[in-house]
C-alpha positions as CSV (number, residue, x, y, z in Angstrom):
1,F,26.8,66.6,-22.6
2,T,26.1,64.7,-25.6
3,I,28.1,67.1,-27.9
4,R,31.3,66.4,-25.7
5,S,30.7,62.6,-25.4
6,T,29.6,61.8,-28.7
7,P,33.0,62.4,-30.2
8,K,34.7,60.6,-27.8
9,I,32.9,57.5,-28.4
10,I,33.3,58.0,-32.1
11,S,37.0,58.6,-32.0
12,G,37.7,55.4,-29.7
13,E,38.7,57.5,-26.6
14,L,35.3,55.8,-24.9
15,R,35.5,52.1,-26.5
16,P,32.7,49.8,-26.1
17,G,32.1,47.9,-23.2
18,D,33.4,51.3,-21.3
19,R,31.1,52.2,-18.2
20,L,30.4,55.8,-17.7
21,P,30.5,57.1,-14.4
22,P,27.3,57.4,-12.3
23,E,24.8,60.1,-13.3
24,R,25.7,62.0,-10.2
25,E,29.3,62.3,-11.0
26,L,28.2,63.0,-14.4
27,A,26.4,66.1,-13.5
28,E,29.4,67.2,-11.2
29,M,31.8,66.7,-14.3
30,F,29.9,68.7,-16.8
31,Q,28.1,71.3,-14.4
32,R,24.7,70.3,-15.2
33,S,21.2,69.3,-13.4
34,R,20.6,65.6,-13.0
35,P,17.9,66.2,-15.2
36,V,19.9,67.6,-17.9
37,V,22.2,65.0,-17.3
38,R,19.3,62.1,-17.2
39,E,17.8,63.6,-20.7
40,A,21.3,63.4,-22.3
41,L,21.9,59.9,-21.6
42,R,18.6,59.3,-23.1
43,M,19.1,60.5,-26.5
44,L,22.9,59.0,-26.4
45,Q,20.9,55.8,-25.8
46,Q,18.1,56.4,-28.4
47,E,21.0,57.0,-30.9
48,G,22.4,53.7,-30.4
49,L,25.6,54.7,-28.7
50,I,25.0,53.5,-25.3
51,E,22.9,50.9,-23.5
52,T,21.9,50.8,-19.7
53,A,22.9,47.6,-17.9
54,V,20.5,46.5,-14.9
55,G,21.7,44.9,-11.6
56,S,24.2,46.1,-8.6
57,S,27.1,46.9,-11.7
58,G,24.4,48.7,-13.8
59,G,24.7,51.8,-15.5
60,A,25.0,53.5,-18.8
61,V,27.9,51.1,-20.9
62,I,29.2,52.5,-24.5
63,R,27.7,50.3,-27.4
64,G,29.9,52.7,-30.0
65,V,28.9,53.2,-33.5
66,S,27.4,50.4,-34.8
67,L,26.7,49.9,-38.9
68,K,23.0,48.8,-38.1
69,S,22.4,52.7,-36.7
70,V,23.8,54.2,-39.9
71,E,22.1,51.3,-42.2
72,E,18.5,51.4,-41.0
73,P,17.7,54.9,-41.8
74,L,19.1,54.5,-45.3
75,K,17.0,51.2,-46.0
76,N,14.5,53.3,-44.8
77,L,14.7,55.8,-47.1
78,V,15.4,53.1,-49.6
79,A,12.0,51.6,-49.1
80,M,10.2,54.9,-49.1
81,G,11.4,56.1,-52.7
82,A,13.1,58.6,-51.0
83,I,16.5,57.5,-52.9
84,N,15.8,55.8,-55.8
85,L,17.6,53.0,-57.4
86,D,19.3,55.3,-59.7
87,E,20.6,57.2,-56.9
88,L,21.7,54.4,-55.2
89,L,23.5,53.0,-58.2
90,E,25.4,56.4,-58.9
91,Y,26.5,56.4,-55.4
92,R,27.7,52.8,-55.4
93,H,30.1,53.9,-58.5
94,I,31.4,56.6,-56.2
95,N,31.7,54.6,-53.3
96,D,33.6,51.5,-55.2
97,R,35.8,54.1,-57.2
98,S,37.0,55.4,-54.2
99,C,37.4,52.7,-51.9
100,A,39.4,50.5,-55.2
101,R,41.4,53.9,-55.5
102,L,42.8,54.5,-52.1
103,A,43.5,50.6,-51.4
104,A,45.5,50.7,-54.6
105,I,47.7,53.2,-53.1
106,H,47.2,52.4,-49.4
107,H,46.7,48.7,-49.1
108,T,49.3,46.4,-46.8
109,E,50.3,42.9,-47.3
110,E,47.7,42.3,-44.6
111,D,45.0,43.8,-46.9
112,A,46.0,41.6,-49.8
113,G,45.9,38.5,-48.3
114,A,42.2,39.4,-46.8
115,L,41.5,40.2,-50.3
116,R,42.6,37.3,-51.9
117,Q,41.3,34.8,-49.2
118,T,37.7,36.3,-50.0
119,L,38.0,35.4,-53.5
120,E,40.0,32.3,-53.1
121,A,37.4,30.3,-51.6
122,R,34.6,31.0,-54.2
123,R,36.6,29.9,-57.7
124,Q,33.8,27.5,-58.1
125,P,31.1,29.4,-59.9
126,G,29.1,26.6,-59.4
127,Q,27.1,27.7,-56.3
128,L,24.1,29.3,-57.3
129,F,24.0,32.2,-55.1
130,S,27.6,32.0,-54.0
131,F,28.3,35.9,-54.8
132,Q,26.3,36.7,-51.6
133,E,28.9,35.2,-49.7
134,Y,31.7,36.9,-50.6
135,D,30.7,40.3,-52.2
136,V,30.2,41.9,-48.9
137,A,33.3,40.1,-47.5
138,F,35.3,41.4,-50.5
139,H,34.1,45.2,-50.8
140,S,34.6,45.0,-46.9
141,A,38.0,44.2,-47.3
142,L,38.5,46.7,-50.2
143,A,37.6,49.4,-48.1
144,K,39.6,48.8,-45.0
145,A,42.4,48.1,-47.2
146,S,41.6,52.0,-48.5
147,H,42.8,53.0,-44.6
148,N,40.2,55.4,-44.2
149,T,37.7,54.9,-41.6
150,L,34.6,56.9,-42.9
151,A,34.9,55.0,-46.2
152,S,34.8,52.0,-44.6
153,L,31.9,52.4,-42.5
154,I,30.0,54.2,-45.3
155,N,31.2,51.4,-47.7
156,D,29.5,48.5,-45.5
157,V,26.2,50.0,-45.7
158,I,26.2,51.1,-49.4
159,V,27.2,47.4,-50.3
160,R,24.6,45.9,-48.5
161,L,21.7,47.5,-49.7
162,N,23.0,47.0,-53.4
163,T,23.2,43.6,-52.8
164,D,20.3,43.1,-51.5
165,V,18.5,44.7,-54.6
166,F,20.5,42.4,-56.2
167,V,19.6,39.4,-54.7
168,E,16.0,40.2,-55.4
169,T,16.3,40.9,-59.2
170,I,17.7,37.4,-59.9
171,R,15.8,35.7,-57.3
172,D,14.0,34.1,-60.4
173,Y,17.1,33.1,-62.5
174,T,17.4,29.7,-63.7
175,P,20.3,27.6,-62.4
176,E,22.1,28.1,-65.6
177,Q,21.4,32.1,-65.3
178,L,23.1,32.2,-61.9
179,R,25.8,30.3,-62.4
180,E,27.0,32.9,-65.4
181,I,26.1,36.1,-63.1
182,N,28.2,34.3,-60.3
183,L,31.2,33.9,-63.0
184,R,30.8,37.1,-64.3
185,I,30.6,39.0,-60.8
186,Y,33.8,37.0,-59.8
187,N,35.7,38.1,-62.8
188,T,34.9,41.9,-62.2
189,H,36.1,41.2,-58.6
190,Y,39.5,39.3,-59.5
191,A,40.0,42.1,-61.9
192,I,39.5,45.0,-59.0
193,M,42.0,42.9,-56.8
194,E,44.5,42.6,-59.6
195,A,44.7,46.5,-60.1
196,V,44.6,47.0,-56.5
197,L,47.6,44.8,-55.5
198,A,49.4,45.9,-58.7
199,H,49.1,49.7,-57.1
200,D,47.2,51.0,-60.3
201,P,44.7,53.3,-59.2
202,D,43.4,54.2,-62.9
203,G,43.4,50.2,-63.5
204,A,41.4,49.7,-60.2
205,D,39.0,52.6,-61.6
206,R,38.5,50.8,-64.7
207,A,37.6,47.5,-63.4
208,V,35.3,49.2,-60.9
209,A,33.4,50.7,-63.6
210,A,33.1,47.3,-65.8
211,M,31.6,46.1,-62.3
212,V,29.0,48.7,-62.0
213,R,28.1,48.2,-65.6
214,L,27.1,44.5,-65.1
215,F,25.3,45.4,-61.9
216,Q,23.3,48.3,-63.5
217,D,22.4,46.2,-66.8
218,T,21.3,43.6,-64.5
219,V,18.8,45.2,-62.3
220,H,17.4,47.6,-64.7
């Protein structure tokens, strides 16, 4: 039951908010006993794919695939040292290169507008922690512009993890140091955007490499 249901949830055939049939109907539908169906529902709930509503209209309701369900296990692995900082940085490079190259090839005018919008509001580098507000938004827009669903999902998790590390590293920076790092971050993001909008995968690749080097130099 779970093997058959999970792909339907992930593919979007079953959408968030959709209600599953009652337990009795599910047992008949999948030709399984009600205890087996009940255990399958418990597993889906544990995985964060469904939630149980209470009341007269209660039952199992689709939650869909949440970012948190992917992010939390990775955060725990980083915290326990199972994934070290160098590994996280290496994968960030792989992730950002892939998203940028694909975005340079596949982006639409709507994608271009979303990328511009994330940077337009942050032109003033005087806001000390301004990068926190647009870094995740920019890379999320970049990943969406790749038009690869898996890349978009994984990107949001990896970028959030890296941003958390970066924030901790610069927390004790002076206001002047923060302004400088904000400007450098903004410039690297802008270079990525320019290459993507120019349909230049190789240029986007080089711009990402410069951004990752800045990140590595800062956190090490």
